[in-house]
C-alpha angles and dihedrals in degrees: 000000000000088000091056091048092049091049091051091049091051091050090049093051091047092052092048091049091050091048091050091050091050091052091049092049091049091049091048090051091050092050092050092051093042097051094040092052101033104028129100112313094019115141110271140170125210132195117200127194126230092279099257096104102013091242115175137172128190129199137163124251094263091055092044092053092050093046092049090050092050089052094045093052090051090048092050088058094049093244122159126254090256090064090053091049091052092048093048094048090050093051091046090057099039101044110356086251090296125127096233124180096214140054144126108345105322097343116135141164137029095319097031092241118180123229090207090058094057100262093126138267121318090252091052095046091050088061104089092208092054094043093050090047092053091049091052091045089061096037095057089054090063107095111242093354093160091060096045124094108269093244091054095048093046093046093053087060101036105034089210125183088227106043096164090061090081092065096072091060097052098093093050092042092051092050092047094047092049088058098041093048089052096243090123109049117218090003096128120064131164139193119212093205095212142026105301122232115253112280130227114224090203090060091049091053092046092050092048091054094046093051102037102024136264096288098057093103097038115124096019121164117285125245125211092258092058096257122116120247090265088070096250128131100021125150129264117303094032095119097137111081117244106252093220120071116199114204112193121228111209113222089006093176094058130078092253091050093050090051091050090049093054090045090058093041093052090047089056093049091049089054096044097106094042097046102031095247113175103183142006125196131188136155095351095312128108134199116195130189089214091063105095091209092054092215130142113254137184113275110251110208097341138299114317111190119205109275095008147042136252147152133264106273093213114207098323101072141031110216119206120190122195127215110265 
């Protein structure tokens, strides 16, 4: 009998030791991932206010991409900045601006939408463009949503068990939306943290069209070979994509045009790590992935895309250069 008890005690201690080892290994793995992705030199995006209150918001490239997509979908529908702020605050609360494939019950995606509640299939909801579109579909059906408190507007769409939780995200969401909509020029900057992988101009154009709509590149500047600066419409033999994408800014000299230009420029910077974007130029300012500070600077002698040359597009075009 004592032998059996001793044996059971040994097994118990062994199991506890193994469990402790598993916890330590998991913690070590977490720390490795955490410090490699969030330590010094890690890619990071920063939004700065207009300087009056020193407001600032930081996010990683994944969050920046999702936030920029949410804004672009709202922009493609002609929705006001307030709608974007509500959508961003909601996604901050529901998913931390991450496109997660898990959640409460069958909730998934940026807004934790549920297939069983009619939001779409899991595959559809996991598409940020679709998910943002569905959120806006429901938001615009709320009478006077832009004048309601953010928590009320968001709750009428989400039906959350914790409606007041959206309120704490409103200041950051408002700051982020002011940058992404272009109302605050040069407010969004990013560092890539390492040498970016080569970019594909075709993927940049495809992503622009998915987020902003099919006409976003229409009317771009012409190149000598007859194609626009986005690389479309060239003659025979032009199989290699043009590394510089020119995104036209309608009414570039007006206030509305300038806001649109910074909206597109900030979108490109937010996507720099994901799409291998090397440089963005607009209205005499340049952002470069090779700049360790990741800040916008005054263009010195014009825009010089990686692997080529060019001129400053002024206020009529946003130029995006991919890593070659």
